[in-house]
N, C-alpha and C positions, 0 to 999 in steps of 0.2 A: 632696814636694814636686813635685808637675810644674812642668813650665817656666813656661807661662801663669799660675802658682799659685794652679791646681783639680787637686788630687789626685782624679783619677780610680779609682784603685787599692786604697782603702781605702774597705770597704764597712761597710755598717750589720752590727754584730754578728748582730739577727736574720735576714736577706736571707742566705739558702744562694748561696753561689760561682759557680752558670750559671746565677744574673739577672744583664744585662747592663743598666745601667742609663744611659739615654740623655742627654745634658747640664741637662735640664730635670728626668732627677731622675723621668721615669716609667719604668717597667720596659714592656721591649716581649715578652719571653718567651713569658707569659705570654698577650699577644693576638696570636701569632703559633702559637700549641702550639692556643687555641682557629681562629681561622682554619682550618689546619689539619684540625683535627679536622671542623669545621662541611663543608669540603668535601668530606673521605672520604665524611662521611654524606647527603654529598648522591647525593656518583657510584654510594652503593651501593642507595639507595634507588630512583635513577637504572636501575639496571639491575636488581632487583630486579622495576619496575616495566615494565620491554622484558622481561625472559622471563618474566611471568605476562601479560604483553599473545601474546608467545609462544604459552606454552602455551594460552591461551583459546584464538585463532585456530587452532593447530592442533586444540581439540576443536571446533570451530566447523565446519572442513571432512569432520570425521571424520563427524559427527554428518550433515552435509549429505547425505554419499555413501551414509547407511544408511538417510535419511530417503528421497533417490533408488531405493534398492533397493525399499520398502515402498512408494512408489505413484509406478512407472513410470509416459513418458508414452503416455497413450490412442490417439494419431493423429498422421496424421504433422508433415512441419515445409513453411512457404512462405517463400522470401528472399524478402524487395523493402525492395531499394535500403538495403543493410544491416541491415535489421536482421529477423529470425526468428521468425516464427510458430508458435505448434504450438496445429495448426486441427483438431480432428475435425469431421469431416461423412459424413453420417449419413442415410437415410432420402430419400423423392421424393416431389415435389411443388411448393407454395410454399414458395421460402424462407424461412424462419427464423435472426434472426442473433441469439447467445445472449451477453452482455459482462459478465461477474459484475463482483466489486465489490472494495474495500482487503482487501491481501490474503488475495487471494480464486486463483483459477486455475477451471478449464474442470470440473473434480469439482465447485464447486458445484450443479450443474447436471447432468451427468450420473449423481450419484447415484441420484437417484430419477424426475428432471421427465425427461430427452432421450424414456427409451424411452416415453412418454405423448405424445408429440409426433411421433416420429421415423415409424410408418404411417401420417400422411397431411400430412409435410410436412415436406422438404430441413431437417433441422436443423445449422445449423452455428456452434460453439461455440469462442468464443477466448481463447488465454489471454491479455490486451491483456499490451502489451510490456515486457518487467523483472518479469513475473510470472508461477508456472506456469511452466514452459519455456521460454516466449515469451524471446528477449535483447534487451535495449537495449542501444544504440551508445552510447560512452562521454559523446560529445558531439549525442544528443540528448535532449530537454527531456523533462520529462512533462508539459506543460501537459495539458488535456481536447483541444486543438485540435489537438496534436502527434499524442497516441493518436488522433483518432477520423480523421485526414490516415491514417494506417495503415491501422485498419477500412477506411475508404471504396477503400484503395487493394485488400485482399483482396478486397472485395466484388466489385467490380469485376474484380479476375481470378480468382475461381470464376463469373464469371458468373453473379449470382444478384440477379434482377430487382426489384428494389424489395419489397425484403426488408420483413418484420414483424423490427422491430429490440428486439428484450427485452434490458433495460439494467437490470443489478439494482445497490442500494445506490449506492455512486460510478459504479457503470457505465451509470447513469441520468445521469449531468450526460454521459460521454461519450457515451450516447447521441445527449444533445438537440442535443449542436454535432456530433455528423454532421449530425440534419435541418437545422440550422443552415445549414450549412456544404457540406453533399454532397447536393441533397436529392435529387437521382435515387440512392442509393443506398438512400433511405431508404420504404417504401412507407405503414407506421403505425410509431406510439413504444409498445410495454407494457415501462410502468416498474413495477420491481416494488421497493417501497423504496425510492426515490431522494435521490438526494442533489441538490437541482434549487436550495438557496436557500441563501444563508452565516450561519455561528450564530459567537456568538461564542469557542465553545470547540471543540474539536474533540469526537468520543463518547469517553467515559471510560476504557474499554478501548485507546483507538487513542492514547493523547495521549504514550505513551512518546517514538512516530513523530515530535512536533512538534518537527522536528530541522534548523535554517535552517543551519549549517555545512554544506556537502559533507562536510570533512575532520571533522568529528564526528562524520556521520553515517556516513561511513564505517566511524571507531576503531566506535564503539558497535555497528555493524552487524558485525564481527568478535571484534568482545570480548565482552564480555556481553550481546547481547540471544540470542545462538542459546542460551546454559546458559538465560539469565532465563525466554526463553518456553519450553524443554521444563520448567523447574520448574513455570512458571504456567498450563501450558495449559492444565489442571484449566479454572481455572480463570475463565481467558479464554473458553473454549470455552461457559460454562454465561452469561457477562454475553451474546459473542455471539446465543446462541440463546435467552437466556431475554425471556420466563416459561416458554419450551417448552426440553425435556431433549434434548440434543444428542444425536445416535444414538451408540454405542458406537464404533462400527467407522467413526465420519467425519473422524481424524488421519489411515488408511491408505486405505480405499478412495473416503473423497470429498477428500482429498489434503490436506487441512487440516495435517498437519504442512510440506510442501512453502511454508506460506507465513514456516518460520522458518528458511532454508536466510539463512547472509549473502547473498548480493545480492538475494533478496526483498524482503529487514528495511529495504535502503539503499532501496533502489525504489519500495518502498510508503512510507513518509518521504517519497523525492522528490513521492508520486505527491500524498499527504495537503497538502501545503505549498504544491503547485501547485493545487490543487483551491479551498484555502483565495484564493489571488489569484484564479484562477478564477470563481468564483460569484461574484464585485462584481459583475461585470457584464455574465454569462446574461439573468442574470430579464429584466432591460429587453429581451431580445432574442427571446424566445419569441412574442410573436404572432406573428412573421412563419414560425412554421413553418405548414405549409399540411397538411400531412401528419397525419390523426390520435392524438393522442393520447390513452391511457389509465394510468391510473395504480392501481397493488392494493397498501394498506397492511396492517398487519396491527397492530392499534385499542392492541395492549400494545409496538410499538413500540418498545426499551429506547436504540439506537442512533442513531432519525434519529424525529426527532417529525412521527408523520405528516400536524399542521397545522403545520410552515411548510415540509413537504417536500411534504405531500400535495393538500391543504387551498387553502393557499398560491397553489399553480401553475392556482388558477380564477380569479384576477385576470390574470395574461397569455393564459389560453385558458381560452375560457367555456365550451367546446364540449368539455372537458375528460370523461369518461369516469371516474370515479373511484370505486374501492369499497373500504369499509374492512373485514376479517374480522377475527374475534376468528386468533389469534397474535402472533409476534414481528420478528425482522429476518430470520430465514434460514429465511421461505419456501418459496422453490423448492426446498429440502432438507426443510420439514420438512410445508408445506400444498402438496402436489403436483397436488392432484387439481382446486387450487381455482385455481392456476398456471397451469395447462394449459386449464380455461373460460376465464379470462381470454384466455388471447395467440391461442386460439381465436376468439374475440369481437371482438380487434383484428383479426384476417385476416380475418375477416371483410368490419371497416370498411376495410381497406385495398382491400379487393377492391371496395368498395359507390363509394369517393371515385374507385377509378380509372377504372368506366364510367360516374360523371358528371365530371368532368377527366382525358380522355386524353389522351398523352403525342404 
C-alpha cells in the first residue's frame, strides 16, 4: 500500500509488466507507440515522395537535353531588355511576322509554310517569350499585353515597316493586342485559327495546364509533366491536329517535342491562365483596330470553334475577311498553300490600306 493509500505498484494480472498506468487508470504506452509509428510512417512517406520528385526532375532535365539535341535552334537570338528572343529571319521583300500558339514554337511555321513565303517576303518568325528557345524573365508576366510589347520591341529593333502580322491560335490574341497597343507595328492582321473570345473551358488537350498556383505549376512542370507528355505525346498530337493526321516527323523536324520540356510546360500554363483573363476585355476593344483583319479557320477545328473565335469577330470588325476551309487546327502545318494564299491576300490589303491612309 502506498503512502497516499493508492497502490500503484500492483497491476492487473492481465496487463504486461511494461504497461504504465496513469492515475486515472488509462494506459499511455500504446498511445505513445502509435504516435511514434505514425510519425515514422509520415517521415518515410515524405522521404519517398522527395526521392520520387527528385528522380522525376532528373528524368525531366535529361529528357529536355535529349529533345534539344533532336530539335536545335533554327535561328539567332535577339536580346530585349532582359528577355532573349529566338528569331528566324528569311527572305526579302515586304515584312511578314509569324507568331505561334500555345505550347508551340517557330517550327509550327518552318515545317512547311515559311518556304512558301520567303521568295516574295521578308519572313520573321519568333518563339514567343517563354516558348521554344525564347527565355522569359522570372518577374515578367505572361499576359498578352506584355508579350505584344516584347514583339513590338523586336519589330522596331529589326526595322520591320508595318508588317503583316500572322497569329496562329493563342498567337492570334497576341497579334490582336499588338494591333491595339502598337498600331505602328501592324500593317494587317492575318489570323489563323485564332483565340479571340473567352470560353467556359479551355480546349481538352490543354486542360492539364490550367494550374493557377505558380508553385504547383513549377512542381507539375518538373515532375509529372514531361514524363506524362512523352507517354501521351502521340495521343495529344493527334488531338491537336484532328481530324487531319500529324506529320510523322513533326516531333523532331517541326519541334513538336520542345513544348514538353519543363520550362516550356511551366510557361505554357502561365500563358493559358493569362489568356483566360485577357480575353475577357479584349473583344470590346477590337472595333478600334484600323489595320485590315483577316481570319482563316478550319471547318473541323477541334481545339477552337470557328463560330466563337472567327465568325463572332465580325460583330466587332464588320470588314473582317473571313475564310473557312476544310481542315483542323494546325493549318500552317497541314494546309500551307491555303495559308500562304491567305497571307498574300492580307499583304495586298495592307498595301492598299497604306495607300489610302498613308502615315
